[in-house]
NUBA-885561 format. One line per 4 residues: number of its first residue (from 0); for each residue z, x, y of N, C-alpha, C, O, CB. Coordinates in nm, 3 decimals, always signed. Glycine has a CB too. Example, Ala and Ser with C-alpha at 12.3 -4.5 7.8 and 13.67 -1.06 7.14 Angstrom:
# residues 2
0	+0.780 +1.319 -0.569 +0.780 +1.230 -0.450 +0.780 +1.320 -0.330 +0.846 +1.424 -0.332 +0.905 +1.131 -0.447; +0.708 +1.285 -0.225 +0.714 +1.367 -0.106 +0.787 +1.290 +0.003 +0.804 +1.341 +0.114 +0.572 +1.408 -0.060
# end
This chain:
# residues 149
0	+1.633 +2.108 -0.261 +1.494 +2.084 -0.163 +1.428 +2.231 -0.197 +1.492 +2.336 -0.192 +1.530 +2.055 +0.040; +1.291 +2.221 -0.230 +1.227 +2.354 -0.264 +1.086 +2.373 -0.158 +1.017 +2.272 -0.149 +1.182 +2.352 -0.443; +1.056 +2.453 -0.105 +0.960 +2.452 +0.007 +0.834 +2.517 -0.015 +0.737 +2.478 +0.051 +1.018 +2.511 +0.121; +0.819 +2.612 -0.100 +0.711 +2.674 -0.147 +0.613 +2.576 -0.209 +0.645 +2.479 -0.277 +0.752 +2.773 -0.237
4	+0.472 +2.615 -0.173 +0.388 +2.506 -0.183 +0.383 +2.394 -0.099 +0.285 +2.320 -0.103 +0.403 +2.462 -0.285; +0.479 +2.373 -0.023 +0.478 +2.224 +0.025 +0.418 +2.236 +0.158 +0.430 +2.338 +0.227 +0.630 +2.149 +0.033; +0.345 +2.120 +0.197 +0.274 +2.145 +0.354 +0.394 +2.091 +0.426 +0.477 +2.006 +0.393 +0.109 +2.049 +0.400; +0.376 +2.185 +0.567 +0.479 +2.145 +0.647 +0.501 +2.025 +0.688 +0.620 +2.011 +0.718 +0.479 +2.203 +0.738
8	+0.426 +1.913 +0.705 +0.450 +1.792 +0.711 +0.529 +1.732 +0.622 +0.615 +1.651 +0.657 +0.356 +1.741 +0.714; +0.504 +1.772 +0.474 +0.593 +1.702 +0.386 +0.726 +1.770 +0.395 +0.824 +1.696 +0.397 +0.541 +1.698 +0.241; +0.744 +1.901 +0.401 +0.872 +1.953 +0.422 +0.975 +1.892 +0.530 +1.096 +1.875 +0.517 +0.849 +2.082 +0.451; +0.899 +1.868 +0.631 +0.982 +1.807 +0.753 +1.000 +1.641 +0.715 +1.103 +1.577 +0.735 +0.887 +1.832 +0.917
12	+0.895 +1.596 +0.667 +0.949 +1.447 +0.620 +1.079 +1.441 +0.520 +1.175 +1.364 +0.531 +0.823 +1.369 +0.536; +1.060 +1.536 +0.424 +1.158 +1.540 +0.306 +1.297 +1.570 +0.391 +1.397 +1.504 +0.366 +1.116 +1.670 +0.178; +1.299 +1.681 +0.501 +1.442 +1.715 +0.566 +1.461 +1.601 +0.632 +1.568 +1.546 +0.604 +1.456 +1.845 +0.667; +1.396 +1.547 +0.710 +1.428 +1.393 +0.793 +1.488 +1.320 +0.700 +1.596 +1.272 +0.736 +1.295 +1.298 +0.850
16	+1.446 +1.292 +0.574 +1.498 +1.195 +0.485 +1.626 +1.250 +0.464 +1.718 +1.175 +0.496 +1.417 +1.170 +0.358; +1.662 +1.374 +0.413 +1.792 +1.400 +0.378 +1.875 +1.410 +0.494 +1.993 +1.380 +0.475 +1.800 +1.514 +0.300; +1.847 +1.440 +0.589 +1.939 +1.416 +0.725 +1.971 +1.259 +0.730 +2.086 +1.217 +0.727 +1.851 +1.465 +0.878; +1.872 +1.185 +0.737 +1.887 +1.037 +0.767 +1.997 +1.000 +0.640 +2.088 +0.922 +0.664 +1.719 +0.941 +0.761
20	+1.988 +1.042 +0.547 +2.078 +0.981 +0.426 +2.224 +1.077 +0.433 +2.313 +1.090 +0.349 +1.986 +1.002 +0.250; +2.210 +1.132 +0.559 +2.356 +1.222 +0.554 +2.463 +1.141 +0.571 +2.568 +1.167 +0.513 +2.375 +1.335 +0.667; +2.453 +1.045 +0.643 +2.566 +0.940 +0.715 +2.632 +0.886 +0.555 +2.752 +0.866 +0.542 +2.474 +0.779 +0.838; +2.551 +0.869 +0.461 +2.605 +0.816 +0.335 +2.685 +0.908 +0.251 +2.773 +0.873 +0.172 +2.499 +0.770 +0.255
24	+2.647 +1.023 +0.275 +2.688 +1.156 +0.198 +2.803 +1.239 +0.233 +2.872 +1.302 +0.153 +2.584 +1.248 +0.205; +2.823 +1.231 +0.397 +2.907 +1.328 +0.476 +3.052 +1.301 +0.471 +3.118 +1.361 +0.556 +2.866 +1.329 +0.618; +3.131 +1.202 +0.369 +3.235 +1.158 +0.387 +3.317 +1.297 +0.310 +3.428 +1.336 +0.347 +3.245 +1.002 +0.334; +3.246 +1.353 +0.207 +3.302 +1.479 +0.136 +3.251 +1.597 +0.210 +3.130 +1.598 +0.232 +3.258 +1.489 -0.018
28	+3.318 +1.691 +0.248 +3.304 +1.790 +0.319 +3.207 +1.913 +0.275 +3.144 +1.995 +0.341 +3.426 +1.824 +0.337; +3.225 +1.886 +0.093 +3.115 +2.001 +0.059 +2.959 +1.917 +0.092 +2.870 +1.979 +0.150 +3.132 +2.060 -0.136; +2.944 +1.813 +0.060 +2.827 +1.747 +0.110 +2.764 +1.777 +0.247 +2.642 +1.772 +0.263 +2.856 +1.618 +0.110; +2.860 +1.813 +0.357 +2.809 +1.840 +0.489 +2.756 +2.001 +0.461 +2.648 +2.041 +0.504 +2.936 +1.818 +0.619
32	+2.844 +2.081 +0.387 +2.796 +2.203 +0.361 +2.652 +2.194 +0.323 +2.565 +2.241 +0.396 +2.874 +2.266 +0.262; +2.620 +2.121 +0.188 +2.493 +2.120 +0.139 +2.389 +2.059 +0.233 +2.272 +2.090 +0.211 +2.495 +2.054 +0.016; +2.413 +1.988 +0.321 +2.331 +1.916 +0.438 +2.279 +2.039 +0.513 +2.159 +2.066 +0.520 +2.428 +1.807 +0.544; +2.389 +2.121 +0.577 +2.344 +2.248 +0.642 +2.270 +2.323 +0.578 +2.172 +2.369 +0.637 +2.434 +2.325 +0.679
36	+2.294 +2.359 +0.439 +2.201 +2.433 +0.359 +2.031 +2.399 +0.367 +1.933 +2.469 +0.393 +2.254 +2.410 +0.219; +2.049 +2.255 +0.329 +1.909 +2.216 +0.300 +1.838 +2.212 +0.447 +1.718 +2.236 +0.441 +1.902 +2.065 +0.218; +1.886 +2.188 +0.565 +1.845 +2.190 +0.702 +1.778 +2.336 +0.715 +1.660 +2.351 +0.745 +1.973 +2.161 +0.807; +1.877 +2.451 +0.687 +1.857 +2.581 +0.704 +1.729 +2.633 +0.608 +1.640 +2.711 +0.642 +1.993 +2.650 +0.674
40	+1.744 +2.576 +0.499 +1.627 +2.601 +0.411 +1.488 +2.552 +0.471 +1.392 +2.627 +0.484 +1.651 +2.530 +0.277; +1.487 +2.419 +0.504 +1.380 +2.372 +0.585 +1.322 +2.463 +0.687 +1.205 +2.502 +0.688 +1.421 +2.260 +0.649; +1.440 +2.499 +0.793 +1.400 +2.584 +0.883 +1.326 +2.706 +0.822 +1.218 +2.736 +0.873 +1.511 +2.620 +0.958; +1.366 +2.768 +0.733 +1.317 +2.887 +0.679 +1.149 +2.860 +0.638 +1.060 +2.940 +0.667 +1.416 +2.927 +0.547
44	+1.132 +2.767 +0.585 +1.012 +2.730 +0.549 +0.913 +2.691 +0.675 +0.795 +2.725 +0.684 +1.033 +2.622 +0.455; +0.979 +2.623 +0.756 +0.876 +2.584 +0.901 +0.886 +2.677 +0.981 +0.830 +2.647 +1.087 +0.909 +2.454 +0.993; +0.935 +2.786 +0.983 +0.936 +2.883 +1.084 +0.833 +2.933 +1.106 +0.809 +2.960 +1.223 +1.010 +2.971 +1.071; +0.732 +2.966 +1.002 +0.606 +3.038 +1.037 +0.487 +2.936 +1.030 +0.371 +2.974 +1.019 +0.580 +3.163 +0.937
48	+0.522 +2.811 +1.036 +0.407 +2.721 +1.017 +0.423 +2.590 +1.134 +0.325 +2.533 +1.183 +0.410 +2.665 +0.847; +0.551 +2.561 +1.161 +0.576 +2.464 +1.263 +0.706 +2.476 +1.332 +0.813 +2.432 +1.290 +0.566 +2.336 +1.209; +0.686 +2.541 +1.443 +0.810 +2.590 +1.539 +0.895 +2.459 +1.594 +1.017 +2.460 +1.613 +0.745 +2.681 +1.683; +0.828 +2.371 +1.612 +0.897 +2.223 +1.680 +0.967 +2.158 +1.529 +1.071 +2.091 +1.538 +0.743 +2.085 +1.765
52	+0.914 +2.178 +1.416 +0.978 +2.108 +1.317 +1.115 +2.212 +1.255 +1.213 +2.167 +1.196 +0.856 +2.068 +1.199; +1.090 +2.357 +1.287 +1.196 +2.450 +1.279 +1.308 +2.425 +1.342 +1.416 +2.420 +1.284 +1.162 +2.562 +1.317; +1.292 +2.404 +1.482 +1.373 +2.378 +1.600 +1.436 +2.268 +1.569 +1.558 +2.264 +1.585 +1.305 +2.365 +1.725; +1.357 +2.139 +1.512 +1.439 +2.016 +1.477 +1.557 +2.056 +1.381 +1.665 +2.000 +1.400 +1.346 +1.902 +1.406
56	+1.546 +2.160 +1.264 +1.625 +2.130 +1.164 +1.727 +2.232 +1.236 +1.845 +2.203 +1.219 +1.568 +2.151 +1.005; +1.702 +2.333 +1.304 +1.838 +2.411 +1.366 +1.925 +2.292 +1.446 +2.048 +2.284 +1.442 +1.788 +2.553 +1.491; +1.846 +2.212 +1.511 +1.924 +2.120 +1.601 +1.997 +2.038 +1.524 +2.104 +2.000 +1.571 +1.844 +2.040 +1.692; +1.964 +1.999 +1.414 +2.044 +1.918 +1.296 +2.122 +1.959 +1.259 +2.231 +1.903 +1.256 +2.001 +1.886 +1.193
60	+2.098 +2.076 +1.213 +2.238 +2.203 +1.168 +2.336 +2.191 +1.267 +2.453 +2.164 +1.240 +2.193 +2.387 +1.171; +2.293 +2.212 +1.388 +2.394 +2.248 +1.490 +2.466 +2.072 +1.513 +2.584 +2.050 +1.541 +2.301 +2.334 +1.655; +2.390 +1.995 +1.498 +2.477 +1.845 +1.512 +2.603 +1.858 +1.401 +2.724 +1.860 +1.423 +2.362 +1.686 +1.463; +2.544 +1.864 +1.297 +2.610 +1.893 +1.185 +2.759 +1.958 +1.211 +2.868 +1.902 +1.198 +2.521 +1.981 +1.109
64	+2.729 +2.100 +1.253 +2.834 +2.185 +1.255 +2.939 +2.172 +1.388 +3.049 +2.226 +1.402 +2.770 +2.321 +1.245; +2.876 +2.092 +1.470 +2.960 +2.057 +1.593 +3.061 +1.918 +1.559 +3.155 +1.885 +1.630 +2.845 +2.023 +1.730; +3.023 +1.858 +1.453 +3.120 +1.745 +1.417 +3.195 +1.777 +1.271 +3.247 +1.692 +1.200 +3.032 +1.596 +1.407; +3.188 +1.925 +1.243 +3.241 +1.952 +1.138 +3.376 +1.969 +1.141 +3.428 +2.014 +1.243 +3.188 +2.041 +1.093
68	+3.461 +1.931 +1.015 +3.586 +1.949 +1.026 +3.648 +2.086 +0.957 +3.620 +2.117 +0.841 +3.640 +1.831 +0.976; +3.731 +2.160 +1.039 +3.739 +2.285 +0.992 +3.835 +2.286 +0.858 +3.831 +2.388 +0.789 +3.790 +2.377 +1.108; +3.917 +2.182 +0.819 +3.988 +2.180 +0.710 +3.928 +2.203 +0.578 +3.843 +2.122 +0.542 +4.045 +2.073 +0.710; +3.949 +2.271 +0.524 +3.917 +2.320 +0.360 +3.802 +2.390 +0.374 +3.802 +2.497 +0.312 +3.891 +2.196 +0.239
72	+3.710 +2.367 +0.430 +3.583 +2.449 +0.451 +3.583 +2.542 +0.575 +3.634 +2.493 +0.675 +3.462 +2.355 +0.464; +3.537 +2.659 +0.583 +3.537 +2.742 +0.669 +3.381 +2.739 +0.677 +3.301 +2.765 +0.587 +3.615 +2.870 +0.638; +3.352 +2.695 +0.826 +3.222 +2.699 +0.845 +3.146 +2.813 +0.935 +3.040 +2.793 +0.994 +3.200 +2.581 +0.891; +3.224 +2.940 +0.932 +3.181 +3.057 +1.008 +3.070 +3.091 +0.968 +2.994 +3.114 +1.063 +3.259 +3.163 +1.005
76	+3.011 +3.109 +0.839 +2.920 +3.160 +0.816 +2.787 +3.087 +0.852 +2.679 +3.140 +0.875 +2.939 +3.190 +0.705; +2.817 +2.951 +0.852 +2.679 +2.869 +0.876 +2.685 +2.858 +1.034 +2.586 +2.810 +1.090 +2.672 +2.700 +0.791; +2.773 +2.890 +1.096 +2.765 +2.919 +1.258 +2.700 +3.062 +1.295 +2.617 +3.074 +1.386 +2.925 +2.917 +1.325; +2.736 +3.149 +1.231 +2.652 +3.276 +1.240 +2.533 +3.268 +1.198 +2.455 +3.323 +1.276 +2.699 +3.379 +1.176
80	+2.476 +3.215 +1.092 +2.367 +3.191 +1.058 +2.274 +3.106 +1.150 +2.157 +3.141 +1.168 +2.385 +3.147 +0.948; +2.329 +2.989 +1.211 +2.258 +2.898 +1.298 +2.243 +2.994 +1.441 +2.147 +2.971 +1.515 +2.350 +2.743 +1.319; +2.324 +3.085 +1.470 +2.297 +3.182 +1.591 +2.192 +3.273 +1.576 +2.112 +3.304 +1.664 +2.412 +3.263 +1.625; +2.197 +3.321 +1.451 +2.095 +3.422 +1.432 +1.932 +3.358 +1.416 +1.834 +3.408 +1.470 +2.142 +3.506 +1.295
84	+1.931 +3.250 +1.339 +1.817 +3.131 +1.338 +1.755 +3.117 +1.496 +1.645 +3.157 +1.535 +1.896 +2.966 +1.285; +1.844 +3.058 +1.562 +1.810 +3.040 +1.684 +1.754 +3.136 +1.787 +1.672 +3.102 +1.872 +1.900 +2.999 +1.723; +1.809 +3.272 +1.770 +1.765 +3.394 +1.852 +1.624 +3.436 +1.772 +1.541 +3.495 +1.840 +1.894 +3.529 +1.853; +1.595 +3.413 +1.647 +1.459 +3.434 +1.609 +1.367 +3.334 +1.660 +1.262 +3.368 +1.715 +1.446 +3.439 +1.468
88	+1.406 +3.189 +1.644 +1.338 +3.094 +1.698 +1.284 +3.121 +1.833 +1.163 +3.108 +1.855 +1.412 +2.989 +1.696; +1.351 +3.151 +1.906 +1.333 +3.176 +2.050 +1.239 +3.305 +2.064 +1.152 +3.313 +2.151 +1.481 +3.199 +2.123; +1.258 +3.379 +1.994 +1.189 +3.516 +2.004 +1.015 +3.445 +1.986 +0.921 +3.476 +2.059 +1.255 +3.650 +1.853; +1.009 +3.367 +1.892 +0.880 +3.290 +1.834 +0.834 +3.196 +1.942 +0.715 +3.169 +1.954 +0.913 +3.200 +1.691
92	+0.914 +3.154 +2.010 +0.864 +3.047 +2.105 +0.865 +3.122 +2.230 +0.886 +3.055 +2.331 +0.954 +2.910 +2.113; +0.844 +3.256 +2.245 +0.812 +3.323 +2.374 +0.946 +3.410 +2.455 +0.931 +3.503 +2.534 +0.756 +3.200 +2.471; +1.068 +3.353 +2.412 +1.165 +3.415 +2.502 +1.253 +3.530 +2.412 +1.364 +3.522 +2.361 +1.266 +3.292 +2.568; +1.150 +3.647 +2.417 +1.178 +3.733 +2.320 +1.286 +3.841 +2.341 +1.313 +3.914 +2.246 +1.063 +3.788 +2.290
96	+1.339 +3.854 +2.440 +1.441 +3.937 +2.500 +1.577 +3.861 +2.501 +1.683 +3.919 +2.482 +1.399 +3.977 +2.645; +1.567 +3.725 +2.523 +1.692 +3.648 +2.518 +1.721 +3.610 +2.375 +1.840 +3.602 +2.342 +1.684 +3.521 +2.607; +1.624 +3.585 +2.282 +1.624 +3.571 +2.145 +1.683 +3.671 +2.083 +1.772 +3.663 +1.998 +1.506 +3.555 +2.096; +1.613 +3.802 +2.143 +1.669 +3.937 +2.059 +1.809 +3.935 +2.086 +1.881 +3.963 +1.990 +1.605 +4.091 +2.107
100	+1.861 +3.909 +2.192 +2.010 +3.926 +2.226 +2.083 +3.845 +2.145 +2.185 +3.884 +2.089 +2.048 +3.894 +2.369; +2.034 +3.724 +2.131 +2.104 +3.633 +2.060 +2.122 +3.642 +1.916 +2.221 +3.612 +1.849 +2.053 +3.527 +2.083; +2.018 +3.686 +1.882 +2.013 +3.731 +1.719 +2.101 +3.848 +1.697 +2.183 +3.853 +1.606 +1.857 +3.778 +1.664; +2.082 +3.937 +1.779 +2.157 +4.056 +1.794 +2.312 +4.062 +1.799 +2.389 +4.142 +1.746 +2.112 +4.108 +1.906
104	+2.334 +3.950 +1.879 +2.497 +3.926 +1.875 +2.562 +3.925 +1.732 +2.666 +3.987 +1.709 +2.534 +3.779 +1.942; +2.490 +3.848 +1.630 +2.578 +3.826 +1.489 +2.618 +3.972 +1.435 +2.714 +3.983 +1.358 +2.480 +3.739 +1.359; +2.545 +4.083 +1.473 +2.562 +4.208 +1.405 +2.714 +4.238 +1.453 +2.783 +4.304 +1.376 +2.443 +4.328 +1.448; +2.756 +4.204 +1.545 +2.909 +4.256 +1.592 +2.992 +4.181 +1.480 +3.080 +4.247 +1.424 +2.966 +4.203 +1.772
108	+2.972 +4.061 +1.444 +3.067 +3.996 +1.333 +3.057 +4.031 +1.207 +3.146 +4.002 +1.128 +3.057 +3.863 +1.323; +2.917 +4.117 +1.159 +2.927 +4.170 +1.041 +2.964 +4.320 +1.029 +2.973 +4.381 +0.923 +2.813 +4.144 +0.983; +2.985 +4.371 +1.154 +3.014 +4.516 +1.165 +3.194 +4.484 +1.164 +3.280 +4.551 +1.108 +2.932 +4.605 +1.328; +3.208 +4.388 +1.228 +3.383 +4.370 +1.215 +3.439 +4.357 +1.076 +3.533 +4.423 +1.031 +3.439 +4.230 +1.289
112	+3.363 +4.257 +1.010 +3.396 +4.227 +0.866 +3.328 +4.339 +0.775 +3.322 +4.318 +0.654 +3.342 +4.075 +0.823; +3.294 +4.418 +0.811 +3.263 +4.532 +0.726 +3.149 +4.503 +0.617 +3.157 +4.547 +0.502 +3.394 +4.574 +0.656; +3.045 +4.428 +0.663 +2.928 +4.404 +0.592 +2.823 +4.472 +0.614 +2.722 +4.425 +0.668 +2.894 +4.296 +0.602; +2.834 +4.585 +0.576 +2.732 +4.673 +0.603 +2.588 +4.636 +0.548 +2.491 +4.678 +0.610 +2.774 +4.798 +0.553
116	+2.573 +4.575 +0.457 +2.445 +4.527 +0.419 +2.379 +4.462 +0.467 +2.258 +4.486 +0.468 +2.436 +4.484 +0.342; +2.448 +4.317 +0.545 +2.416 +4.248 +0.630 +2.397 +4.298 +0.747 +2.312 +4.241 +0.816 +2.479 +4.169 +0.632; +2.454 +4.392 +0.793 +2.413 +4.447 +0.920 +2.277 +4.530 +0.938 +2.203 +4.519 +1.036 +2.518 +4.529 +0.958; +2.259 +4.606 +0.843 +2.134 +4.665 +0.821 +2.023 +4.561 +0.797 +1.912 +4.588 +0.843 +2.146 +4.758 +0.707
120	+2.035 +4.468 +0.743 +1.927 +4.370 +0.677 +1.903 +4.264 +0.810 +1.795 +4.212 +0.837 +1.997 +4.278 +0.515; +2.014 +4.248 +0.877 +1.974 +4.150 +0.974 +1.907 +4.246 +1.104 +1.810 +4.200 +1.164 +2.116 +4.051 +1.020; +1.962 +4.378 +1.141 +1.926 +4.468 +1.205 +1.773 +4.480 +1.198 +1.704 +4.484 +1.300 +1.996 +4.571 +1.168; +1.725 +4.486 +1.084 +1.581 +4.516 +1.042 +1.504 +4.393 +1.064 +1.395 +4.420 +1.115 +1.568 +4.562 +0.889
124	+1.524 +4.261 +1.043 +1.494 +4.168 +1.071 +1.464 +4.116 +1.224 +1.362 +4.064 +1.270 +1.568 +4.121 +1.012; +1.581 +4.149 +1.282 +1.558 +4.149 +1.426 +1.446 +4.237 +1.472 +1.339 +4.194 +1.515 +1.678 +4.190 +1.494; +1.475 +4.349 +1.463 +1.366 +4.449 +1.513 +1.227 +4.422 +1.473 +1.139 +4.429 +1.559 +1.395 +4.587 +1.464; +1.200 +4.395 +1.361 +1.064 +4.373 +1.307 +1.018 +4.245 +1.373 +0.912 +4.258 +1.435 +1.060 +4.364 +1.144
128	+1.069 +4.130 +1.375 +1.050 +4.015 +1.450 +1.012 +4.059 +1.573 +0.894 +4.047 +1.605 +1.161 +3.929 +1.457; +1.098 +4.112 +1.656 +1.057 +4.137 +1.786 +0.929 +4.242 +1.828 +0.850 +4.225 +1.920 +1.176 +4.181 +1.844; +0.934 +4.343 +1.742 +0.805 +4.412 +1.725 +0.674 +4.307 +1.706 +0.580 +4.293 +1.783 +0.821 +4.509 +1.595; +0.695 +4.251 +1.600 +0.577 +4.160 +1.564 +0.541 +4.062 +1.670 +0.425 +4.026 +1.693 +0.605 +4.081 +1.438
132	+0.638 +4.024 +1.727 +0.592 +3.887 +1.836 +0.530 +3.983 +1.960 +0.415 +3.969 +2.003 +0.759 +3.764 +1.905; +0.614 +4.069 +2.004 +0.561 +4.159 +2.095 +0.400 +4.196 +2.110 +0.326 +4.192 +2.209 +0.630 +4.271 +2.065; +0.376 +4.236 +1.970 +0.250 +4.297 +1.936 +0.141 +4.166 +1.910 +0.020 +4.185 +1.903 +0.272 +4.402 +1.796; +0.187 +4.063 +1.899 +0.114 +3.930 +1.860 +0.077 +3.940 +1.725 -0.032 +3.891 +1.695 -0.015 +3.899 +1.944
136	+0.153 +3.999 +1.626 +0.105 +4.017 +1.502 +0.228 +3.960 +1.410 +0.296 +4.024 +1.331 +0.062 +4.172 +1.479; +0.238 +3.808 +1.445 +0.361 +3.761 +1.368 +0.338 +3.739 +1.198 +0.429 +3.703 +1.124 +0.408 +3.615 +1.438; +0.233 +3.759 +1.164 +0.234 +3.793 +1.017 +0.329 +3.878 +0.954 +0.378 +3.856 +0.843 +0.121 +3.848 +0.987; +0.358 +3.992 +1.039 +0.442 +4.098 +1.003 +0.591 +4.063 +1.011 +0.669 +4.151 +0.977 +0.413 +4.214 +1.087
140	+0.641 +3.942 +1.053 +0.777 +3.906 +1.038 +0.814 +3.887 +0.895 +0.744 +3.819 +0.819 +0.806 +3.787 +1.113; +0.931 +3.952 +0.855 +0.988 +3.931 +0.736 +1.003 +3.796 +0.693 +1.045 +3.708 +0.768 +1.100 +3.988 +0.735; +0.973 +3.780 +0.587 +0.988 +3.595 +0.541 +1.115 +3.588 +0.419 +1.109 +3.535 +0.308 +0.799 +3.517 +0.444; +1.206 +3.648 +0.469 +1.326 +3.663 +0.353 +1.461 +3.626 +0.434 +1.569 +3.678 +0.404 +1.339 +3.840 +0.280
144	+1.448 +3.531 +0.539 +1.557 +3.498 +0.621 +1.693 +3.436 +0.530 +1.808 +3.471 +0.555 +1.499 +3.391 +0.731; +1.657 +3.340 +0.422 +1.752 +3.259 +0.365 +1.824 +3.387 +0.264 +1.925 +3.358 +0.200 +1.677 +3.113 +0.282; +1.777 +3.500 +0.258 +1.890 +3.585 +0.199 +1.984 +3.643 +0.312 +2.050 +3.741 +0.280 +1.827 +3.709 +0.113; +1.997 +3.596 +0.436 +2.074 +3.651 +0.509 +2.193 +3.599 +0.496 +2.278 +3.674 +0.545 +2.035 +3.653 +0.618
148	+2.243 +3.489 +0.444 +2.392 +3.439 +0.413 +2.402 +3.387 +0.272 +2.509 +3.344 +0.230 +2.438 +3.319 +0.512
# end
């Protein structure tokens, strides 16, 4: 699924269709992973233009992950990405400090696993997002969240 140049409503409709068809394809664990990736890609595209749609995509990701079988696939990275996305969304929705704390909590995992680049990048995104929301200049929020994981 590709979102550059798509309208928010088209992206949301396409994402909903992919999720609706999920029941047909999720018998294979790798397809569940692909579905989580689709929902998160849609979240990235909707984050700046449709917060309700972005929240819907995170909720769908969370539903898939809550039903996910740990056998064969490790869902840890997706769960970390979900927590980070929820924190950013909370900041955009006005719960700046609570969202900041939630997004910031993923840094510990990256530090423990010695992922220095992810710590640095994530910290920068969290700080810039918080500052931009507090100053009312949301156009300054970095637009490269999909590179996180």
